[in-house]
N, C-alpha and C positions, 0 to 999 in steps of 0.2 A: 587561516583567517580569510574571510571574504570581505571585500570593500563594497560600500553602497554610496549612492548619491541620493539625498533627500531634498526635494524642492519644496519650499514653503515661503510664506510671506516674511519679509524682512523683520517685521515686528516680533514674530516668534523666535527668529534667530537671535535677535538682540536679547530676548528674555533668556535664551539658552546661555549666551555668553555672560549675562549678568548673574547666572546661578539661580534665577527665579523659576525657570522652566527646566525641570530635571528629568522629565519623561517625554519622549516623542511618541505620539499616538497616530495610528492609522485605522480608521473605521470605514469599511467598504461593503458594498452589496455583494461582491463576488470575491473569491479567495485570491487576491493579487498580492504581489510583494509589497511590503516586507513579510507578509503572512507566510510563516514557515520557511522563509528564505534567509532569515537572519538568526544568528546565534551569539551567545555571550563571547566577547572578545573581538567581534567584527568591528571594523572601522566605518564610520559614517561621515560623509562630507556633506555639509549643509550649504545649499545654493539658494539664493533669493530668487523668487519667481520673476523671470524677466531681467534678472540682475546677476551680480557676481557671486562667487563662492565667498562665504563669510566665516564659517566655523567648521571645525571637525571635532569628533568625539568618538569614544569607544563604547560599544554596547556592554553594559554591566549585567543587567538582568533582562530577560525577554519573557513576555507573557502573551499567550494566544487565547482567543475566545472564538467560539463558533455558535451557530444556531441562535443568534441574538434576536431579541424582541425589544420593543421600545422600553418595556419594564427593565430588562437586563441592561440596556444601555444607560438608563437612569441610574441603576445601581453602580455601574462602572464610573459614571460621572461622580457620584458621591465618594467613591473609593479613591479616584485618581486625580480629580480636577485640581487639587492644590498643587500638584506637580505638573499637570498637563497645561494648565492656565488657559483653558478654552472658555470663551464667553458663552452667554446663553444662546446666541445665534448659531455658534458652532455646534453646540450639542443638539439643538433643535434640528439642524440640518442632518445630523448623524443618527437620529432616533430610529430610522428604518434600516440601519446597517445590519448585516448578517454576520460579518467577520470583523475581528479587532486584533490589533497588535499594539502592545505597550512596551517600549524600550527604555529602560532606565539608563541614563547617560553618565559617563565618567570621563576624566581626562579631557575636558572641554578646553579648546583654545582657538583663538582667532586665526584665520588664514586669508590669503588672497588667491586670485586665480593662478598665480605662479606656483602656489603650493598644492594645487588641486589637480585631479586627473582630467584629461581631455575627454569630453563626451560629445556625442552627436546631439543634434537638436532634439528636445524632449518630446515634441509633438503632443503636448498635453499630459504626458505621463509624469507622475510626481515622485516616483521612486524607481531607481535603477539598481540592479545588482551588476557589479563590474566583473568582466573577465580578467584573467591574469594580465592581459595586455592593456588593461585600462579602459577598454571599450565597453559601453553599456550593452547589456544583452537582455533579452526578454526571458522571463521565467514562466513556464507553463503553470496554469492554475492548479494548485494541489488539491487532491481529493481528501480534504480534512486530515492530512497525514500527521498533524501534530498531536492528535489524540492517540495515546499509546494504549492499544488493546492488551488484555491479559495475554501474556505469551503462552502459546501452546507448548506442550511438552513434546520434544522430538521423539522420545521413546514411545509415545502413544501411536506413532505412525510407522516407525521403522526400528528393527532390532539393531543392536550394536554390531552383530556379526554381518548383517546385511549392509549396514552403512559402511563398514570397513571394506567389504567386498567392492562396493561401488567406487569408493575412493581409490582403492588399489588399482582397479581397472582403469580409472581415469589417469592415474599416475603412469601406469605402464603404457598406456596409449601415447602419452606425451614423451616419456623418456626412452621408450623402446626397450628391446630385450636386454641391452647392456646398461640400462639406467644411466644414460649419459646425456648431459647438456653440453654439447660441443662448444658452443659460443662462450659460455661462462668458464668452462675448463681452460679455454685458450686465453681469456682476458682477465679473469678474476683470480687472484692468488688464493690457494686453498685455505690459508690462515686468516684471510680477511673477514672481519666481522662487520655487521651493519644492521640497520633497522629500516623498516618501511611502514608506511601508514596506508591502510585501505580507506579511501575517502569517497564520499558521494559527490557526484557532479550534477545531480538532478533531484527533483522533488519526488518523493515516493515513500514506500514502506519497506523496511528491512526484512529480509529473510535469508538465511544461510549462515548467519554469524555463529549459530550453534554447531556448525560443522568445522569451523576453522581450526580449533585445537586438534581435532582428529586428523584433519588434512595435514597440518604441520607435522604431527607425530608420525604419520605414515611416511613422510619424506625424510625427516631428520628429527630425532628426539631432542636435539640440542637447540631447536628453534622454539622460542617462547612466544606465546600469543597473549596479548593483553587486549581484551574486548572492552570497548567503550559503550556499546549499545547492545541491547537485547533484540532478538527477533520480534517483530511487531512494532518496533520503534519508528517514529516519523523520521524522514530524511529530507534534508534540504541541501542545496549546493554548498560544498565545503564541510559537511558533517563528517567527523572522523568516526569510522566504524571499529577499527582494530589496528593494533601495532604488532608487527612481526620483528623479533630481535634474535640474532644468532648468526651463524655462518652465512655470508652474503651469497655464496653459490647456491645454498639451499633455498634462501628466500627467493632468489630469481627463478629457481625451478618451480617453486610453489605458486608463483604469481598467477600464471594463466589458469591453472585448474581452480584455484581459490576464487578468482574473479568469474570464471565460467559458472561455478555453482551460485555465487552470490548475485551476479547480475541477472541470471535466469530466474532464480527463485524470488528475488526482490521484484522483478518484473511481474511475476504472477501475483505476488502479494499486493503490489500497487494497483494492478488491474482489478483485483478482487475488491480492494477497498473502494474503488470508484463505483462499482456496482452496489456494494453495501450502502454507501452513502446515498445513492440514488433512491433506494427503497426505504430510507430512514423515515420513521413515522407511520409506516404500514406494518402489518403483521408478518409480511413475507420475509423469509430468510433466503440468502443466496447459497446455492450448493454447487459443488463441482460435479464432474462426470468421470467416466472411464476414458475420455478422450485425452490421454496423456502420452508423453513420449516413452517409447519402450525403455524399460530399465529404471525409469525415474518416477514411477507413479507415487511411491510412498513420499518422496521428497516434494513432489509437486503438490500433493494433497496437504502436506504440512505447510507449504507456502500459502495455499488458499486459506488455511486456518490463521496464519500470521496476518493476513489481510482482513480478517473478520468474517470469512466465509465458513461454511459448514461442509463436512465431508459426507459424501454420498457413500454408496457401498465401495469397498476397496476393490472388489473384483466379483467374478461370478460365484465365488465360493461362500460369501458371507451374507448374502441377502437374495431375496426372490424378486425378480423384475420380469413380469410377463409382458412381452412386446408383441407387436402385430404379427411378426413372423411366427411366433409360437402359436398363434390362434388362426392362422390363415386357413387351416383345414376345418375350423369349427364353425358351423352355421350360427347365425345370430340367435335363432330360437333355442339352441342348445348351449349357448355361451354361459349362461348363469349356472346351470347345473355342473358343467365341466369345471368352472372356476371355483365353485363352492367346494367341490371335492378336493381340488388342489390346495385351497387355503387350509382346509382341515389337515391334510397330509403335511403341509409345510410347517404347521405349528407343532407337529409331533417329531420333527427332525431333531437330532441331537448332534451338535449343539443347535439350538433354535436359530433361525435366520434373524438378522438385524431388523428386517422388516419384510412385509409382503406387499409388493406394489404391482399394480396392473395398469397397463397403458391403454388408453382409448383415444380415438380421433373423431368420434361423433357423439352427439348428445344421446342418441339411441343406445349406443354401447355403454355410455355412462349410467343410464338408468338401470341396465341389467347388472353392471359390475357393482354398483352401490349395494346391491342386495346380497353380495357374496362374502362380505366381511373382510376386505383387505385393510391394511393399515393406511395405505396411500393409493390414490389414483393419479396417474400421470396423464395430463391433458396435452396431447402431442399436436403441435403446429395448429393450434386454434387461434382465431383472432380474438380481439378484446371483447366485442359484443357476445361472442359465443362463450367465452370464458365467464363472463358475468352471469349468463344463463346457467352455466354449469355450477357456479357457486351457489346460486339461488336453489337449484335442484338439490345439491348436496345439503345445504342448510335445512331444507324441508324434510329430507328423507333419511339422511345419515350424517348428522353434524359432527360425529366423532371421527369421521374419516377425513384425513388430510388430502388436499389437492395440490398437485405440483404442476407448474407450467414448464414446458420444454419445447425447444425448436424455434429458431429464428429470433432468439432474444439478443438484443443489442443494447448498448448503454443508453442510447436515445429513446428506446422503447420500453426499457425494463420497468420504469415507474408506472407506466400505463398498465402493465400486467399486474404489478403489485397492488395497485389501487382497486382491483376487482375483488379483493378479499381472499385470494389464494394464500396458502400457507408457505409454499416453497417455490423457488424458481431455480432451475438448474441451467448452467451456462457452460457449454463446452469450451467457449473461447477463452475462459480463464486460464486453461492449461495448454490448449493447442495453438493459441494465437497471441498470447501476451508478449509484447516487445520487452527485450531486456532493459533493465534499468542501468543507467550509465554510472559505473563505479570505476575507480582507478586505484592502482597501487603505486605510491610515490616513495622512492628511496630518499631518506632524509638524513642518513648518517652512514 
């Protein structure tokens, strides 16, 4: 359970205490707490703006909304205002909001400052998420993580035998040739049973939960895993991911490897989701690359899918991608004929490649390549004005061929690329640079 401090006008707190206001709402231009930072069962302390704490309540139901328009805000007003108790001025002020959180309250009771947590000055912030020590902390803006995407199937990315091999190698790396956890052996009785909960400590998107049962089974078939969330689910601070129950020594041995997989893969899924959200409303889709960590490519590409991204080729074996180094020896005047022959041969391969893609880095090369019939042309390290011209050229001469942008794509620049009209944007940073998402395993019994 996470605790929160909500700061609002005393009038509204009195409505909450009188049972007339049963939903606390927050509508904002940016995704700030409590958006995706609160869950059912969390406790809220209500403090008057510029005054004392007056009430506390427990979150019963939580509802999130994104991509709001004035029309959608009006619809939310009609749906919730009997419980929100906002006046016309309130809703007029909120009509341009993009994000909304509605929290249904239960177990409301009055309190004084003596009953409330100690917090630092608010400095204009109207909602805090509290740390375990009671201090207010800032929560990073989530990348719309409350929207749960359809979960990809792990088996579409990796075979069971390959997954088992990776898990066993990770176990053996940690436990050594004797499969020994010295510390637990010395301190924890062999007969001691226990349980532990894997819990999120940050905002993001989950990936790796589908591995947990196999991880536990590789260590000890007596450890039971109860999953609370599927991969692709949104995470906020305090969200429970899964519970491990069984021999405590085994749970302690499992802890680091399970967290290593889940923090790494969830970090990739979360980074991917930020890019996916940045290009929302355009035709462009976000793709991964082969810039993955050795031995983890299948799982990292699965994590990209958990975040809403798309999988490029798995390796050199399943698709054709002609890069500049392949063509360094071919003069521009002979480029089209050489590539046309290659495209024909590629389509005759058995099994056929997933796609035929050709990389270009100039508009002159693009003109030639568009005549050769590939599925996709990769625009390498082009700036936005040049990409716009490339899209115009493609639309005039070969509208059936997709264009992909690659090279130098950052979160702050990806929307500019997407708005040019390209079909695909590949981002190596999704897998080679995504920071781990903060998860922990807490022993609770």
